[in-house]
C-alpha positions in Angstrom: 105.8 -69.6 69.3 108.0 -66.7 67.8 107.1 -63.5 67.5 107.7 -61.5 64.5 109.9 -58.8 64.6 108.5 -56.1 62.4 110.6 -54.3 59.3 110.7 -50.9 58.5 111.8 -49.5 55.4 114.8 -47.9 55.1 116.0 -45.3 52.9 116.5 -47.5 50.2 113.3 -48.8 49.7 114.0 -52.1 51.4 112.0 -52.9 54.5 113.6 -53.1 58.3 111.9 -56.0 60.3 109.9 -53.6 62.5 108.0 -52.1 60.4 106.6 -55.1 58.6 105.7 -56.2 61.6 103.8 -53.1 62.7 102.1 -52.3 59.3 100.4 -55.6 58.5 97.4 -55.0 61.1 97.4 -51.4 59.5 96.6 -53.0 55.9 94.2 -55.2 57.5 92.2 -52.1 59.2 92.2 -50.3 56.2 90.9 -53.0 54.1 88.0 -53.4 56.7 87.2 -49.6 57.6 85.2 -47.5 55.2 86.6 -44.4 53.7 84.9 -41.4 54.1 84.2 -40.1 51.0 82.4 -43.6 51.0 80.0 -42.7 53.4 79.5 -38.6 51.6 78.5 -41.3 48.0 76.1 -42.9 50.4 74.4 -39.7 51.6 74.0 -38.4 48.8 72.0 -41.4 47.4 70.1 -41.6 49.9 69.0 -38.2 49.5 68.2 -38.6 46.3 66.3 -41.7 46.7 63.9 -39.5 49.1 63.6 -37.0 47.0 62.2 -39.3 44.4 60.2 -41.1 46.2 58.7 -37.6 47.2 58.2 -36.5 43.9 56.7 -39.6 42.6 53.0 -39.2 44.3 53.1 -36.1 43.3 54.0 -36.9 39.8 51.1 -39.5 40.2 48.3 -36.5 41.2 49.2 -34.7 38.4 48.6 -37.4 36.1 45.4 -38.1 37.5 44.2 -34.7 37.3 45.6 -34.0 33.7 42.7 -36.4 32.0 40.1 -34.5 33.8 41.0 -31.7 32.7 41.8 -32.4 29.2 38.2 -34.1 29.1 36.4 -30.1 29.5 35.3 -28.9 26.2 37.6 -25.7 25.2 35.8 -22.2 25.3 36.7 -20.5 22.5 37.9 -17.3 23.0 35.8 -14.1 22.0 36.3 -12.8 19.1 37.7 -8.9 18.8 35.6 -6.7 16.9 38.2 -6.5 14.6 37.6 -10.4 13.5 34.0 -9.9 13.2 32.0 -8.6 10.1 35.0 -9.6 7.6 32.4 -11.4 5.2 31.0 -10.1 2.4 28.3 -10.2 -0.3 28.5 -8.8 -4.4 26.6 -9.6 -7.2 25.7 -8.4 -10.9 22.5 -6.8 -11.8 21.2 -7.6 -15.7 17.7 -7.1 -17.8 16.2 -10.1 -19.6 18.5 -9.2 -22.4 21.8 -9.9 -20.3 22.8 -6.2 -20.8 23.8 -4.4 -17.4 21.9 -1.9 -15.2 23.4 1.1 -13.4 22.4 2.9 -10.8 20.0 0.1 -9.5 18.9 0.2 -5.8 20.1 -2.4 -3.9 19.2 -3.6 -0.7 20.8 -6.0 1.7 18.1 -7.1 4.3 18.1 -9.2 7.5 16.3 -12.4 7.7 13.4 -11.0 9.4 13.1 -8.1 6.5 15.2 -5.4 8.5 17.0 -3.2 6.0 21.0 -3.7 7.1 22.5 -1.9 3.6 21.6 0.1 0.5 24.0 0.7 -2.3 23.6 1.2 -6.2 25.1 -0.8 -8.7 27.9 0.9 -10.7 28.0 1.4 -14.1 28.9 -2.7 -14.8 25.9 -3.4 -12.8 28.0 -5.1 -10.2 27.4 -4.0 -6.2 29.4 -5.1 -2.9 28.3 -4.9 0.3 31.7 -5.2 2.5 32.2 -5.9 6.4 28.9 -7.3 7.0 27.9 -9.7 10.1 27.3 -13.6 9.6 23.9 -14.4 9.2 20.8 -14.7 6.7 20.2 -12.1 4.4 18.3 -11.6 1.3 18.6 -8.9 -1.6 15.9 -6.5 -3.0 16.8 -4.8 -6.3 14.4 -1.7 -7.5 15.3 -0.2 -10.6 13.6 2.2 -12.9 11.2 0.9 -15.6 11.9 -2.5 -14.0 9.7 -5.2 -12.2 11.2 -5.5 -8.2 13.5 -8.5 -7.4 13.7 -9.7 -4.3 16.1 -12.5 -3.7 15.6 -16.0 -1.5 17.0 -16.2 1.8 20.7 -17.0 1.7 23.5 -17.7 4.8 26.9 -16.1 5.0 29.4 -17.3 7.4 32.3 -15.5 9.0 35.1 -14.0 6.7 32.9 -15.5 3.7 33.2 -13.7 0.2 29.6 -14.8 -0.9 28.9 -14.6 -4.7 25.0 -14.0 -5.6 23.7 -15.4 -8.8 23.3 -12.6 -11.5 20.1 -11.0 -10.9 17.7 -10.4 -13.9 15.0 -7.7 -13.6 11.7 -8.0 -15.8 10.4 -5.0 -17.4 7.8 -3.4 -15.3 4.4 -3.7 -16.6 1.7 -0.8 -16.7 -1.2 -1.2 -14.5 -4.2 0.6 -14.4 -5.9 0.8 -10.8 -9.4 0.8 -11.4 -12.0 1.7 -8.2 -15.0 0.2 -8.7 -17.7 1.9 -6.9 -21.5 1.1 -6.7 -23.4 3.0 -8.9 -25.8 4.7 -6.6 -22.9 6.2 -4.7 -21.5 7.6 -8.4 -24.8 8.7 -9.0 -25.3 10.6 -5.4 -22.2 12.3 -5.8 -23.3 13.7 -9.5 -26.7 14.4 -7.8 -24.7 16.8 -5.8 -22.9 18.4 -8.3 -25.8 19.1 -10.5 -27.7 20.8 -7.4 -25.1 23.2 -7.7 -26.1 24.2 -11.4 -27.6 27.4 -11.5 -28.3 29.5 -14.8 -27.0 32.7 -14.0 -26.2 32.1 -10.8 -30.2 32.0 -9.5 -32.1 29.5 -11.9 -32.3 26.0 -11.2 -30.4 23.8 -13.7 -30.7 20.4 -12.3 -32.1 18.1 -15.0 -29.2 19.2 -17.3 -26.7 16.3 -17.2 -23.1 17.4 -18.7 -21.8 14.0 -18.2 -21.7 11.7 -21.3 -22.1 8.5 -18.9 -23.8 9.8 -16.3 -24.8 6.9 -13.2 -28.3 5.6 -13.6 -30.4 7.0 -11.0 -32.6 5.0 -8.3 -36.4 5.8 -7.7 -35.6 7.3 -4.1 -33.0 9.5 -5.9 -35.2 10.5 -8.4 -38.1 11.6 -5.9 -35.3 13.3 -3.8 -34.3 15.4 -6.8 -37.8 16.1 -8.1 -39.0 17.4 -5.0 -35.1 19.4 -4.7 -36.1 21.2 -8.0 -39.8 22.1 -7.4 -39.6 23.4 -4.0 -36.5 25.2 -4.4 -37.2 29.2 -3.7 -36.9 30.4 -7.0 -39.6 28.2 -8.1 -42.0 29.4 -5.9 -40.9 32.8 -7.6 -41.9 31.6 -11.0 -45.3 30.4 -9.6 -45.9 33.7 -8.3 -44.9 35.3 -11.8 -46.9 33.3 -13.6 -49.9 33.8 -11.5 -49.7 37.5 -12.0 -49.4 37.3 -15.6 -52.5 35.0 -15.6 -53.9 37.7 -13.5 -53.1 40.6 -15.7 -54.7 38.7 -18.7 -57.6 37.5 -17.1 -56.7 33.9 -18.0 -59.7 31.3 -16.8 -61.7 34.3 -15.5 -63.6 31.8 -13.2 -61.1 32.4 -10.6 -62.4 36.2 -10.6 -59.9 39.0 -9.8 -58.6 40.6 -6.8 -56.5 38.9 -3.6 -59.0 36.1 -4.1 -58.4 35.3 -7.8 -54.5 35.8 -7.2 -54.3 33.4 -5.0 -56.3 30.8 -6.8 -54.3 31.3 -9.9 -51.1 31.2 -7.7 -52.4 27.6 -5.9 -53.3 26.0 -9.8 -50.1 27.2 -11.0 -48.4 26.0 -7.7 -50.2 22.7 -8.4 -49.9 22.4 -12.0 -45.8 22.6 -11.6 -45.8 20.2 -8.6 -47.8 17.2 -10.0 -45.9 18.0 -13.5 -42.6 17.7 -11.7 -43.1 14.7 -9.9 -44.9 13.0 -12.4 -42.2 13.7 -15.6 -39.0 13.2 -13.3 -40.3 10.4 -11.0 -43.1 8.7 -10.8 -43.3 7.8 -14.1 -39.9 7.4 -14.6 -39.4 4.8 -11.5 -42.3 2.8 -13.5 -40.6 2.5 -16.6 -37.4 2.8 -15.3 -35.9 5.9 -17.5 -33.5 8.6 -16.9 -35.7 12.2 -16.5 -32.7 14.3 -17.0 -31.3 16.0 -20.3 -28.0 15.0 -21.6 -25.7 17.8 -23.0 -24.8 17.3 -26.6 -22.4 20.2 -26.9 -20.4 19.1 -29.8 -21.1 18.5 -33.5 -23.0 20.4 -36.0 -25.8 22.9 -35.3 -28.3 20.2 -37.0 -27.1 18.0 -35.1 -27.7 19.3 -31.9 -30.9 20.9 -33.1 -32.1 17.4 -33.5 -30.7 16.5 -30.4 -32.8 18.8 -28.0 -36.0 18.8 -30.0 -36.0 14.7 -29.9 -35.0 14.7 -26.5 -38.3 15.5 -25.8 -40.0 12.3 -27.1 -36.7 9.9 -26.8 -34.8 8.9 -23.8 -32.1 7.5 -22.0 -32.9 4.1 -20.3 -31.3 2.9 -16.8 -29.2 0.5 -18.6 -28.3 2.9 -20.8 -30.7 2.4 -24.5 -32.3 5.0 -26.1 -36.3 4.3 -25.9 -39.7 6.2 -26.4 -40.0 8.8 -23.3 -42.9 7.3 -21.9 -42.3 9.1 -18.8 -42.4 12.7 -20.0 -45.6 12.3 -22.5 -47.4 9.9 -19.9 -46.7 12.7 -16.8 -47.5 15.6 -19.1 -50.9 14.0 -19.8 -51.7 12.9 -16.2 -50.7 16.4 -15.0 -53.0 18.2 -17.3 -55.5 15.7 -16.6 -55.5 16.5 -12.5 -56.1 19.9 -13.3 -59.6 19.3 -14.2 -60.0 18.6 -10.8 -59.3 22.3 -9.5 -59.9 24.9 -12.2 -62.9 26.8 -13.4 -65.7 24.4 -14.3 -66.2 26.6 -17.3 -62.4 25.6 -18.7 -62.9 21.9 -17.7 -62.9 19.2 -20.4 -60.4 17.7 -23.0 -59.7 20.9 -24.2 -57.9 21.8 -21.2 -56.3 18.2 -21.0 -54.6 18.7 -24.8 -53.9 22.4 -24.1 -52.0 22.0 -20.7 -50.3 19.0 -22.2 -49.3 20.9 -25.5 -48.0 23.9 -23.3 -45.8 21.5 -21.0 -44.5 19.8 -24.5 -43.8 23.2 -26.2 -41.7 24.5 -23.1 -40.2 20.6 -22.8 -38.7 21.6 -26.2 -38.0 25.1 -25.9 -36.3 24.5 -22.5 -34.1 21.9 -24.0 -33.2 24.1 -26.8 -31.9 26.9 -24.0 -30.1 24.0 -22.1 -28.3 22.8 -25.2 -27.1 26.6 -27.1 -26.9 28.5 -24.0 -26.9 27.3 -20.6 -23.5 26.0 -20.4 -22.0 29.4 -21.1 -24.6 30.5 -18.3 -24.7 28.0 -15.8 -22.8 28.0 -13.0 -20.8 25.2 -11.4 -21.0 23.0 -14.5 -19.0 19.4 -14.4 -18.5 17.8 -17.8 -18.7 19.0 -21.6 -21.1 16.3 -22.6 -18.6 14.1 -25.0 -18.1 10.6 -24.6 -14.6 9.7 -22.7 -11.1 9.1 -24.6 -8.5 6.8 -23.4 
């Protein structure tokens, strides 16, 4: 077995035998042994694989958490004050003919009735509320000469320009407020006013009504007014004066003279007046439902007023307002005269006393009515009314 001699390459590039033999094992080694840069590539690849494998679980965890976060409801960010109150409400105020109404008082109110804004309609009847908060509102309009108007409730959303339908105002209707009061309360007030009426501020003038349509009196009021008038202190002075005149004239001599005679005359005149007042002003007026007062006419000719004054002694007004015969006065006067037979001197008693006293009473009634019609209003204090019917 021969050994190979290595070849060497000379300067001319020829192979030398010795060198060739030694290069063969080296080439074989180079084919087998890895090179250094290959190790670097392999190391980098291994590092990249490691990093990739490490980041994969984190990505998986992120992917798992992702759907759960996105499934939560998104909470809107709160609006700043600058973003709120951008809604507006506008409209036009018209009358029934379609003409615009300027200067109308337009109120924007919340649904609970609280007032929010107030504005006047312009010359074209238009109005507008700017920068209002969203919500439920209603509009109320008031204008002089028109009936009040209130719209239905409407909803305004954020940043909405809400246009109201044209508002048509109807003409305001004239209304008269009538207060209904019971007639007895009205009569009570009129009685209180009449009790302040006095001729020359002294003599009672309670039974003259200067109110044309005075309320009728109840029976209780008729008796109350009779007592108030007949027991008035001035009436007592009148009784004393009349008794003194009879004493001076020696009327009804059976009473005698002196203090005893005057006392009897005073008592007789007192009984005459009280019986006449109660019978003509309370008892018979209650039985016949008649008004005991004299109604002042105050207007018309002298003749008509004279006839009215004289005739009132024979005719009167019923509680229902009709003109009826004055039974109350005639019968009351006659009965009072008849009662005088109980206390007048025996020599003066009888039918003549009844008719004499009834005639005096009737004459006094007529004379009193004439004074009431032509003089009393000018001489009486605290007069209410003028006797004329109300005009509308």
